[in-house]
N, C-alpha and C positions, 0 to 999 in steps of 0.2 A: 689767191685770197682765201683760200681752202675753206674747211667743211666748218658753218658756225652756230653747231648744234644749237646751245643756246641764244645764238641771235645775236642783236647788239642791245645787251638789257645795260637800260639807263643805271647804273649803279649806285648813284645821287638819289634818282628819283626812290629808289629800293630804301636806302638809309632814308629820307626825310620821310616818304610815306612810312616808314615802319615809325619814325619820331610822330607822327603825325598819329597813327593807331595807337602807340603806347601813350600820349599825351591825352588823348581820349579817352583812356580807361582811369587815366589819374582823376579826371572831371566826374567820368561813369561810377568809380567806384570809392568816391571821396564824398564829395558833395549833392550832386544828383542822386546817386541812390546806396550809398555806402550803408547807411545806418540799416535799410531793411534787409539789403543783400549779408550784411554783419549777422544780425539778426536770424533768419531763415538757415542761415549755415552754423549756427551758437557760436557766433564768435561775439563775445560779451567787451565793454571799454576795457574793463581789467584785463583783460589777455591782450586787448591791444597794446595797452602801456606798458605793461612785463615784457612784450616781444616776444619771439620764439623760445621753447622750450626745448631744454638737453633733448639731444635727436632729431630736433626739426632744423629744417634748413633756413639759415638765415635772410634776414630780411632782403639786404642787397645781392644774393644768390637766388631768390625769388625771382628779383625785378631783374636780373641781367636775364636769366631763361626766361621769364615771360617776353620779353625786347627779342631774343633771338628767336622763339617759337614764331612771333610774329616776322620777325624778317624772315623767314623761313616759307610763312604765306605771300608774304607782299611781293621776294623773290621770284615766286612760283607766277605772279600774276604778271609780275615784268616782263617774266621769260616768253609767256604768250603773248602780251602786247608788243615785244619786240620780234616774234615769229611772224605775227600778223598784221601789226601796224594798221591798225583799227584805228576810224574816227574816235574824235571825243567822248562821243555819246556813247560808240561802243565798250569803250576802255570803262566808263562808268558802269555800264551794263553786266562788265565782266566782275569788275569788283565786287559790285554788289550783288553778281549771281552766285560767287567764290561762295561769298558769307551764308545768302539767304539758301543756296540751293545746295552749298555741301557743308561748309562749316557746322549753320543751323541743325538740318536733320542729325547731322552725328551728335553734336550738342543732345539733343533730344533724345536718342536713341539712349544714351548712356544716364540722363533724367528718369528716362521710363523706367529703366529697372533698377537703378538706386532708386527710385520713388520719392524723388525730388519735386519740393513745390512748383505751381505751374509758374506761381509769377517769378521763380527764381530762375527758369527757363525764360522766361522772358527778358529778364535783367539782361542777364548772361548774352541771350541770343541777340537783341536788340544792338549790345554791343559791338558785336561782331560786325552786324550790318554797319553800325553808323562808322567803326572804326574803319573799315574796307572801303567806305563813301570817301573817306577821308583820305585814304591810302591812294584811290583812284583819282582823285582831286588834283593830289602832287602829281600824279602821272600826266595829267592833264595839263599842269603850270607849267611843267618844264618841259613837254613837249615827247 
């Protein structure tokens, strides 16, 4: 069999977990918290309607890169699951733990130095926690 350094990562769970994470983001930054999030970032309705200006990344590229970055995180979760074969409740602890104990503090450090509002931090950090919980749920559902 050889050395399986990555373990038997469930790539379908990685893909669907990433999709769940991404779709939570569509809700989070759309109907749930989109308006206050845009206001705190200085994004007006006119700016949204106009789309990216010259020199900015097009929306499709932003969405693709966001999906790929989320996939990197979910792949790492999948790797840890494959290496440890944990019980379902531990899968959820790992998923939420990644967000609450690694992603959120990293975001918090950046927001402190950028002097960003605490409410903005709460929106973004809670997205990571809920999105990772959704990804963890996919791993549990797919075994």
